[in-house]
PANUVO-214162 format. One record per residue (C-alpha): x, y negated, z negated. Coordinates in steps of 0.1 Angstrom, whole numbers, padded with zeros to 4 digits, always signed. Each point is the difference from the previous one (the first is absolute). Layout:
# PANUVO-214162
XYZ
...
//
This chain:
# PANUVO-214162
+0508+0032-0289
-0028+0026+0003
-0031-0003-0022
+0011+0030-0020
+0035-0015-0006
-0016-0034-0009
-0023+0017-0025
+0029+0020-0016
+0021-0032-0002
-0028-0020-0015
-0006+0027-0026
+0037-0001-0009
-0002-0038-0005
-0030+0004-0023
+0018+0026-0020
+0031-0023-0003
-0023-0027-0013
-0015+0023-0026
+0036+0012-0010
+0011-0036-0005
-0030-0006-0023
+0009+0032-0019
+0036-0011-0004
-0011-0034-0013
-0024+0016-0025
+0028+0024-0011
+0023-0029-0006
-0025-0020-0020
-0008+0029-0022
+0037+0006-0007
+0010-0036-0008
-0032-0010-0018
-0012+0032-0017
+0030+0025-0001
-0021+0024+0020
+0019+0020+0026
-0018+0016+0029
+0016+0028+0022
-0011+0025+0025
+0010+0036-0010
+0028-0015-0020
+0013-0020+0030
+0003-0037-0009
-0024-0026+0015
+0018-0029-0016
+0023-0023+0020
-0004+0018+0034
-0012-0010+0035
-0033+0008+0015
+0013+0026+0025
+0018+0018-0029
-0033+0000-0020
-0018+0016+0030
+0028+0026+0004
-0005+0009-0037
-0037+0004+0008
+0009+0023+0029
+0021+0021-0023
-0029+0002-0024
-0023+0013+0027
+0026+0025+0012
+0008+0014-0034
-0036+0003-0013
-0017+0006+0033
-0026-0025-0011
-0011-0032+0018
+0015-0026-0024
-0002-0034+0016
+0014-0034-0009
-0036-0014-0001
-0009+0023-0029
+0032-0006-0020
-0005-0037+0005
-0035+0001-0014
+0012+0021-0029
+0028-0025-0007
-0024-0029+0001
-0023+0018-0025
+0030+0006-0023
+0008-0037+0002
-0035-0010-0013
+0002+0026-0028
+0015-0007-0034
+0028+0026+0002
+0029+0002-0024
+0036+0001+0014
-0001+0032+0020
+0015+0021+0029
-0027+0012+0022
+0002+0023+0030
-0024-0013+0027
+0005+0033+0019
-0015+0021-0029
-0027-0026-0006
-0009-0001+0037
-0003+0038+0002
-0024+0000-0029
-0020-0029+0015
-0003+0019+0033
-0013+0031-0018
-0022-0017-0025
-0012-0034+0014
-0036+0012+0004
-0003+0003-0038
+0007-0037-0005
-0020-0032+0007
+0031-0019+0010
+0038+0002+0002
+0002-0022-0031
-0022+0025-0019
+0024+0028+0011
+0030-0020-0012
-0016-0008-0034
-0008+0037-0007
+0031+0016+0015
+0025-0024-0016
-0020-0004-0033
+0032+0009-0020
+0018-0029+0015
-0026-0027-0005
+0006-0024-0028
+0030-0024+0001
+0010+0009-0035
+0004+0037+0007
+0037-0002+0010
+0018-0029-0017
+0036+0000+0012
+0030-0017-0017
+0027-0006+0026
+0033+0017-0006
+0034-0016+0006
+0023+0022+0021
+0038-0001+0002
+0019+0018+0028
+0034+0012-0012
+0018+0005+0033
-0009-0014+0034
+0011+0027+0025
-0022+0020+0023
-0026+0011-0025
+0002-0034-0019
-0008-0020+0031
-0028+0023+0012
-0015-0002-0035
+0003-0038+0000
-0018-0002+0033
-0028+0022-0011
-0005-0015-0035
-0002-0035+0016
-0024+0012+0027
-0023+0015-0026
+0000-0031-0022
-0035-0011+0011
-0015-0021-0028
+0030+0008-0022
-0017+0022-0026
+0022+0031+0003
+0038+0002+0005
+0019-0034+0003
+0035+0001+0013
+0019-0025-0022
+0037+0009+0003
+0026+0021+0019
+0033+0009-0016
+0030+0003+0023
+0037+0006-0007
+0012-0034+0010
-0008-0031+0020
+0028-0017+0018
-0003-0030+0024
-0023+0010+0028
-0013+0031-0017
-0033-0015-0008
-0007-0005+0037
+0012+0035+0008
-0023+0015-0026
-0029-0020+0015
+0009+0011+0036
+0003+0037-0010
-0034-0002-0016
-0016-0018+0030
+0016+0021+0028
+0000+0037-0001
+0011+0025+0027
-0026+0025-0010
-0030-0020-0012
+0007-0031+0022
-0006-0036-0010
-0018-0007-0033
-0034-0015+0009
+0002-0030-0023
+0021-0029-0011
+0034+0002-0016
+0021-0030-0012
+0027-0005-0026
+0005-0023-0030
+0038-0004-0002
+0000-0021-0031
-0019+0027-0020
+0013+0029+0019
-0035+0013+0009
-0020+0013+0030
-0034-0014+0007
-0020+0026+0019
-0036-0007+0010
-0001-0028-0026
+0013+0023-0028
+0031-0012-0019
+0023+0030-0006
+0031-0006-0021
+0033+0017+0011
+0021+0010-0030
+0035+0012+0000
+0010+0026-0026
+0017+0034-0003
-0006+0004-0038
-0037+0005+0000
-0005-0003-0038
+0015-0035-0001
-0024-0017+0024
-0025-0023-0015
-0031+0000+0023
-0020-0021-0024
+0020-0031+0010
-0017+0003+0034
-0034+0002-0015
-0002+0038+0004
-0012+0021-0029
-0014+0035-0007
+0012+0010+0035
+0002+0032+0019
+0035+0005+0013
+0003+0022+0031
+0036+0013+0002
+0009+0007+0037
+0037+0005-0005
+0001+0036-0012
+0031-0009-0021
-0017+0013-0031
-0024+0029+0000
+0001+0011-0037
-0019-0015-0029
+0031-0016-0015
+0010-0018+0031
-0035-0012+0010
-0007-0009-0037
+0025-0028+0004
-0026-0019+0020
-0024+0001-0030
+0026-0018-0021
-0002-0030+0024
-0023-0028-0010
-0033+0001+0019
-0001+0037+0010
-0026+0024-0014
+0000+0029+0025
+0025+0016+0024
-0008+0019+0032
+0028+0018+0019
-0003+0006+0038
+0020+0032-0001
-0003+0034-0019
+0004-0006-0037
+0022+0022-0022
-0004+0014-0035
-0035-0005-0014
-0010-0029+0022
-0034+0008+0015
+0002+0005+0038
-0034-0011+0013
-0017+0005+0034
-0029-0024+0001
-0032+0019+0005
+0013+0033-0014
+0014-0002-0036
-0004-0035-0013
-0029+0011-0021
+0025+0019-0021
+0018-0032-0010
-0009-0024-0028
+0009-0033+0017
-0004-0020-0032
+0025+0021-0020
+0025+0008+0027
+0023-0028+0012
+0023+0016+0027
-0014+0018+0031
+0012+0015+0032
-0018+0001+0033
+0020+0031+0010
+0013+0001+0036
-0015-0008+0034
+0000+0037+0010
-0017+0011-0033
-0027-0026+0005
-0005+0011+0036
-0002+0038-0006
-0015+0004-0035
-0036-0012+0010
-0001+0025+0029
+0012+0029-0021
-0025-0009-0027
-0028+0001+0026
+0010+0033+0015
+0007+0016-0034
-0035-0010-0012
-0017+0018+0029
+0023+0030+0008
+0026+0004-0028
+0036-0002+0011
+0022+0030-0007
+0033-0013+0014
+0010-0031+0019
+0030-0015+0018
+0002-0037+0007
+0023-0010+0028
+0003-0038+0002
+0011-0017+0033
+0009-0033-0016
+0010-0033+0015
+0036-0011-0008
+0005-0023-0029
+0023-0028-0011
+0018+0026-0022
+0015+0016+0032
+0029-0013+0021
-0005-0018+0033
+0032+0016+0012
+0020+0030-0013
+0015-0010-0033
+0006+0013-0035
-0032+0009-0020
-0001+0017-0034
-0028+0023+0012
+0005+0027+0026
-0009-0008+0036
-0013-0035-0008
+0033-0015+0010
-0007+0008+0037
-0015-0027+0022
-0037-0003-0008
-0012-0012+0034
+0019+0027+0019
-0007+0032-0019
-0025+0023-0015
+0012+0003-0036
-0010+0028-0024
-0003-0012-0035
-0016+0010-0033
-0034-0013-0013
-0014+0002-0035
-0036-0002+0013
-0008+0037-0007
+0011-0004-0037
-0017-0033-0003
-0033+0013+0014
+0000+0028-0025
+0001-0026-0028
-0029-0020+0016
-0020+0032+0008
+0010+0025-0028
-0020+0029+0016
+0025+0000+0029
+0030+0004-0023
+0024+0027+0013
-0019+0003+0033
+0018-0027+0020
+0033-0003+0018
+0011-0030+0020
+0027-0015+0023
+0005-0031+0021
+0015-0010+0033
+0008-0037+0006
-0007-0010+0036
+0009-0030+0021
-0032-0021-0005
-0001-0030-0023
-0034+0008-0016
-0028+0025+0005
+0005+0035-0014
-0015+0034+0003
-0005+0028-0026
-0007+0035+0013
-0018+0021-0025
+0004+0038+0003
-0027+0014-0023
-0009+0036-0010
-0036+0000-0012
-0019+0023-0023
-0031-0003+0021
-0004+0004+0038
-0010-0030+0020
-0008-0007+0036
+0013-0032+0017
-0034-0016+0005
-0007+0004-0038
+0033-0015-0011
-0004-0029+0024
-0035-0007-0011
+0009+0001-0037
+0031-0022+0003
-0019-0026+0022
-0029-0001-0025
+0024-0004-0029
+0019-0028+0018
-0032-0019+0007
-0021+0006-0031
+0022+0017-0026
+0016-0014-0032
+0033-0003+0019
-0013-0020+0029
+0022-0029-0008
+0031+0022+0002
-0009+0023+0029
-0008-0009+0036
-0010+0025+0027
+0010-0003+0036
-0020+0016+0029
+0024-0014+0026
+0019+0025+0021
+0026-0026+0008
+0011-0008-0036
+0037-0008-0004
+0021-0015-0028
-0003-0036+0011
-0038+0002-0002
+0001+0003-0038
+0021-0032-0005
-0021-0024-0021
-0027+0026-0009
-0013-0009-0034
-0005+0036-0011
+0029+0019-0015
-0004+0028+0026
-0018+0009+0032
-0010+0036+0007
+0005+0009+0036
-0032+0020+0006
+0007+0014+0036
+0035+0012-0010
-0013+0023-0028
+0010+0036+0004
-0017+0030-0015
+0013+0036+0002
-0022+0028+0013
-0007+0014-0035
-0009-0035-0011
+0023+0000-0030
+0030-0019+0014
-0006-0037+0007
+0022-0027+0015
-0010-0036-0006
+0018-0030+0015
-0002-0031-0021
+0013-0034+0013
+0009-0029-0024
+0015-0034+0001
+0027+0005-0026
+0002-0037-0007
-0034-0017+0005
-0022+0030-0010
+0021+0006-0031
-0002-0037-0009
-0038+0001+0002
+0002+0029-0026
+0023-0021-0022
-0025-0029+0001
-0029+0023-0008
+0019+0013-0030
+0011-0035-0010
-0037-0011-0001
-0009+0028-0023
+0029-0008-0023
-0010-0037+0000
-0037+0008-0005
-0011-0020+0030
-0018+0027+0020
-0032-0011+0015
-0032+0020+0002
+0001+0023+0031
-0026+0013+0024
+0015+0027+0023
//
């Protein structure tokens, strides 16, 4: 090995050591203080050292700033020695400010004390844990269960207490556990899963989760399992109106209901980050998180409309096939969906355009939409054809969207990719609700027609939005620094 190679390799080893220290500090803050650290909204909890360094590489590429693991580690250590309330803190944003302003401060601890002054004081964010019931344990239910459990930390936010399934025959308990643990898309669950046959429960990462059988939701008594004032998340889609979903509220132990599908009638359809401020969470008891496509597209449309005003738009969704479709050609009540999902491109309708108009009223009457189901199990693409009121050049739109994704109010929802090799599988497991494909953006010669490509994980990305909304409903949102 040459001297140069040896030096590079030794530098990498030192970085891995620092990354391991950072991961340890991140874990301690999560479990002991309910403080979550991330790097440009990418999680630093429960990952390996090489993955942590890859996230730092992304941070350097996207910001064009020299963000190193040594700086983020020192900032994390300073946070650990400060008396911060339960918080979510983006080390990427914090590091950029430290790089720009470090000469103004006598120490990194002095910087943290002043920059995070609103977070200091353990009494600033008292959280009362909220019991959660999952009604249905299909694709969305299992992804939600994984994520709620992974985010448990100190146990001061959402606590998964029960899952309602249609029935439990002999052997079903083990099958439910296996379907949770092993997943063809998201791979093995990184934790422990066991079953309690006597009590018909799953024990996941030390958390006791009762499985309950029941089809008549209003007759279930959750209080007999020690569950009270719970938020019930309905993943079945069997009921989408207030009357049907209201049955859950007649069950003992349930105080709020959240539907993981578009709600009908007067049920508020909410996209976290966009219109939740219009809802009185104390007075309302039934909510909808709209659809995966609505959650993916609405944030991007809001950003563009804010800067350039959209005159007309067409949304073409290239969507992964779903469990609603047939594996082989067979009868289906909807047109085309009876044809084999894994063998065909299937044109189908989408209500996303109408739903987006409800979430962003200024776009009412300006949107049309359609969908094509394609032979991939997850990872979808929305193509936004936009007519603008103002002219724009490609460099400007790229700069605005990237800045909004990194620093704007929708940075939790919107990610920005600078990769020229982005494909659908790359978005699997991304914790944002959508990823703007920067290099794929098209602008017409007159600057008034714009095409934006928006990737999204229609299962995981959507579930992250459901959890964001659930925390707002449950009033367990921590202080944030983004």
